[in-house]
C-alpha positions in Angstrom: 7.3 24.0 60.5 6.5 20.3 60.7 8.1 18.1 63.3 8.6 14.4 63.7 6.8 12.5 66.5 7.8 9.0 67.5 5.8 6.7 69.8 8.1 4.0 71.1 6.3 0.9 72.4 7.2 -2.6 73.4 5.7 -4.1 70.2 5.7 -1.2 67.7 7.3 2.1 66.7 5.0 4.7 65.2 6.4 7.8 63.6 4.5 10.8 62.2 5.3 14.0 60.5 2.9 16.5 61.9 2.3 20.3 61.6 0.4 21.8 64.5 -1.2 18.4 65.2 -2.1 17.6 61.6 -0.6 14.3 60.5 1.1 14.7 57.1 2.7 11.3 57.0 3.1 8.2 59.2 5.0 5.0 59.3 4.9 2.0 61.6 7.3 -0.8 62.1 7.8 -3.5 64.8 10.1 -2.8 67.8 13.2 -4.9 67.4 13.5 -7.7 70.0 17.0 -8.9 69.7 19.4 -6.0 69.4 18.8 -4.1 72.6 18.8 -0.2 72.7 21.1 0.0 69.6 18.6 -1.8 67.4 15.7 0.2 68.8 17.5 3.5 68.1 18.3 2.3 64.5 14.6 1.5 64.0 13.5 4.9 65.3 15.9 6.6 62.9 14.6 4.5 60.0 11.0 5.5 60.9 12.0 9.2 61.2 13.6 9.1 57.8 10.6 7.4 56.3 8.2 10.2 57.2 10.7 13.0 56.5 12.9 11.8 53.6 13.9 15.4 52.7 15.0 16.3 56.2 12.7 19.3 56.5 11.5 18.7 60.1 12.3 21.3 62.7 12.9 18.7 65.4 11.9 15.3 66.8 9.8 14.4 69.8 9.9 10.9 71.3 7.5 9.3 73.7 9.2 6.4 75.6 7.8 3.8 78.0 9.3 5.0 81.3 10.2 8.0 83.3 12.7 10.3 81.6 15.3 12.1 83.7 14.1 15.7 83.4 16.2 18.0 81.1 18.4 15.2 79.8 16.5 13.0 77.3 17.9 10.0 79.2 15.7 6.9 79.6 17.2 5.0 82.6 15.2 1.8 82.3 12.4 0.3 80.2 11.1 -3.0 81.4 9.1 -3.7 78.2 12.0 -2.9 75.8 14.3 -5.8 75.0 17.7 -5.4 76.6 17.0 -1.9 78.0 18.5 -2.4 81.4 20.8 0.6 81.8 20.4 4.4 81.1 20.5 5.5 77.4 20.7 9.1 76.2 17.9 8.8 73.7 18.0 12.4 72.8 21.7 12.6 72.4 22.0 9.4 70.4 19.2 10.3 67.9 20.4 13.9 67.5 23.9 12.7 66.7 22.7 10.3 64.0 20.3 12.8 62.5 22.5 15.8 61.7 22.1 17.2 65.2 18.4 17.8 64.8 16.9 18.9 68.1 15.4 15.9 70.0 13.0 16.1 72.9 12.2 12.9 74.9 9.4 12.4 77.4 7.3 9.6 78.9 4.8 8.2 76.4 1.8 8.9 78.5 2.9 12.5 79.0 3.1 12.8 75.2 -0.4 11.3 74.8 -1.8 13.5 77.5 -0.3 16.6 75.8 -2.1 15.6 72.6 -5.4 15.2 74.4 -5.0 18.5 76.1 -4.1 20.4 72.9 -6.2 18.6 70.3 -8.5 16.0 71.9 -10.9 15.4 74.7 -9.2 17.8 77.1 -9.3 20.9 75.0 -10.3 23.9 77.1 -9.5 22.3 80.4 -6.5 23.5 82.4 -6.3 20.7 85.0 -6.7 17.1 83.9 -5.2 13.6 84.1 -4.8 11.4 81.1 -5.0 7.8 82.0 -4.0 5.1 79.5 -5.0 1.5 80.2 -3.2 -1.0 78.0 -0.6 -3.7 78.8 0.0 -1.7 81.9 -1.5 1.6 83.2 0.1 5.0 82.9 -0.9 8.6 83.1 0.1 12.2 82.4 -0.8 15.4 84.3 -1.7 18.8 83.0 -1.9 21.4 85.8 -2.7 25.1 85.2 -2.5 24.4 81.5 1.0 22.9 81.6 2.3 19.4 81.3 3.9 18.5 84.6 6.6 15.9 85.0 8.0 16.3 88.5 11.6 16.7 89.6 12.4 13.0 88.8 10.1 12.6 85.8 7.7 10.4 87.7 4.6 12.5 87.9 1.6 10.6 86.6 2.8 7.1 87.5 -0.7 6.1 88.5 -0.2 2.4 87.8 2.0 2.3 90.9 -0.6 3.9 93.2 -1.4 1.4 95.9 -5.1 0.5 96.0 -5.0 -2.6 98.2 -2.6 -2.2 101.1 -3.7 -5.6 102.5 -2.1 -7.3 99.5 1.2 -5.6 100.3 1.0 -6.4 104.0 -0.2 -10.0 103.9 1.0 -11.3 100.5 -1.2 -12.2 97.6 -2.5 -15.5 99.1 -4.0 -13.7 102.1 -5.2 -10.6 100.4 -9.0 -10.3 100.8 -9.4 -8.8 97.3 -6.5 -10.3 95.4 -8.4 -13.1 93.7 -6.1 -14.8 91.2 -2.9 -13.0 92.3 0.1 -14.9 91.0 2.4 -14.6 94.1 3.3 -12.2 96.9 6.6 -11.5 95.1 4.8 -9.9 92.1 1.7 -8.7 93.8 2.0 -5.4 95.6 -1.6 -4.1 95.6 -0.8 -1.4 93.0 -3.4 -0.3 90.5 -1.6 -2.0 87.6 -2.0 -5.3 89.4 -5.7 -5.0 88.9 -6.1 -2.9 85.8 -3.2 -3.7 83.4 -4.0 -6.2 80.7 -1.0 -8.3 81.4 -1.9 -8.5 85.1 -5.5 -9.3 84.3 -4.3 -12.2 82.1 -2.0 -13.6 84.8 -4.9 -13.5 87.2 -7.3 -15.2 84.8 -4.7 -18.0 84.2 -4.1 -18.4 87.9 -7.9 -18.7 88.6 -7.9 -21.4 85.8 -5.3 -23.4 87.6 -7.4 -23.1 90.8 -10.3 -24.7 88.9 -12.4 -21.7 87.7 -13.4 -22.2 84.0 -13.3 -19.3 81.7 -13.7 -18.8 77.9 -10.7 -16.6 78.2 -8.5 -19.7 78.5 -10.4 -21.8 76.0 -10.2 -19.1 73.3 -6.7 -17.7 74.0 -4.9 -21.0 74.7 -1.3 -20.2 75.1 -1.6 -17.0 73.2 -1.9 -13.5 74.6 -5.3 -12.4 75.8 -5.8 -9.3 73.7 -8.3 -6.5 74.5 -10.6 -7.7 71.8 -10.9 -11.1 73.5 -11.7 -9.6 76.8 -14.5 -7.5 75.3 -15.9 -10.6 73.5 -16.1 -12.8 76.6 -17.5 -10.0 78.6 -20.3 -9.7 76.1 -20.9 -13.4 76.3 -21.2 -13.2 80.1 -18.0 -14.9 81.2 -18.0 -14.9 85.0 -14.3 -14.7 85.5 -13.9 -11.9 83.0 -16.8 -10.0 84.6 -15.3 -10.3 88.1 -11.9 -9.2 87.1 -13.1 -6.2 85.1 -15.4 -5.3 87.9 -12.3 -5.3 90.2 -10.4 -3.2 87.6 -13.2 -0.6 87.6 -13.2 -0.5 91.4 -9.4 -0.2 91.6 -9.3 2.5 88.9 -12.0 4.6 90.5 -10.2 4.3 93.9 -6.9 5.6 92.4 -8.6 8.4 90.5 -10.4 9.5 93.7 -7.0 9.9 95.3 -5.7 12.0 92.4 -8.9 14.2 92.3 -8.8 14.7 96.1 -5.1 15.5 96.1 -4.7 17.9 93.2 -8.3 18.9 92.4 -8.3 18.1 88.7 -11.3 19.0 86.5 -11.4 16.0 84.1 -10.1 12.5 83.5 -9.3 11.5 79.9 -9.3 7.7 79.6 -7.6 6.0 76.7 -5.3 3.1 75.8 -6.2 -0.1 73.9 -7.9 -1.9 76.8 -10.0 1.0 77.9 -11.0 1.8 74.3 -12.1 -1.8 73.7 -14.1 -2.0 76.9 -15.9 1.2 75.8 -18.4 3.5 77.4 -19.9 0.9 79.7 -16.6 0.5 81.5 -15.9 4.2 81.5 -19.4 5.0 82.9 -19.0 2.4 85.5 -15.7 3.9 86.7 -17.2 7.4 86.6 -20.2 6.3 88.8 -17.8 4.7 91.4 -15.6 7.8 91.3 -18.6 10.0 92.1 -19.1 8.2 95.3 -15.5 8.7 96.4 -14.7 12.3 95.5 -14.6 14.7 98.4 -17.3 17.3 98.9 -19.6 16.0 96.2 -17.4 17.3 93.3 -18.3 16.1 89.8 -15.4 15.0 87.7 -16.2 13.8 84.1 -14.4 10.9 82.5 -14.0 11.5 78.7 -12.8 9.0 76.2 -9.4 9.9 74.6 -10.1 11.1 71.1 -6.8 11.4 69.3 -6.8 7.8 68.3 -3.8 5.5 67.4 -1.6 8.4 66.4 -2.2 10.4 69.6 1.0 9.3 71.3 3.1 10.1 68.2 1.3 13.4 67.6 1.9 14.4 71.2 5.5 13.5 70.8 5.7 15.9 67.8 4.1 18.6 70.0 7.0 18.2 72.4 9.1 20.0 69.9 6.8 23.0 70.2 7.0 22.7 74.0 10.8 23.0 73.9 13.1 21.9 76.7 11.6 20.3 79.8 
């Protein structure tokens, strides 16, 4: 039977009705900004009813932006969701409002990685990491053919892997590689500090205040620096953008080398809006740097995520087939 998959993000909610990965219907709406978790739950219910008006789905899977307490469907905290500052039983709340339909909740990157493993670039590989580079950086792990979450639901939090310990020890101002860091309070030398789009924008703006000119500032003004803009100024040879993306590739390859050397994965699947926009040049650059860092000369391919914009929602629908965590 078909199931509903919902990809909950900071700016949009995407719902699909899918049968074994085939999208039968989809609906997108903006994530509410002013009603806290209650408004977001209402929006998810509206999206679910839009794709399944007759109530025929066998269950609902939801990918959420944060670690989920295993076996509970509870999202404790979501920094990029308005007003989500305390634990919410997402599974229980949705099920109660949708005629007690089974609801399965997991981290959004876990859901997207599941889709890539079952239907996308990771098909046929039993051990992989799916890395998603967008506003921030997240990942999911498949080991021995199974999605792994960890006892606290935090497996795959690659964005918090430390790649520059000097930044943590000395503070941003003294870090030898933290060009453009905003402050020691918000700079901890984690991968996301170098590779997430929001952090890249903060660093570009800080460099601007320090006197380094960049087309990023001229073109974005006070607006958000979207992935499309980064790609455009890179193609135009903007020196600040080139330097920051070079550091992003260096940081990502370093974090991935630690993952490969620790758990011996076979493949990296790289997706997310920023990575997709930067394209094969960035992906090949990361792969080349990774090859110099992997122990014992192992070869680990980096493949582009292939399930597209609906991958997270389709992966959420697949959670219904996976059953309880």
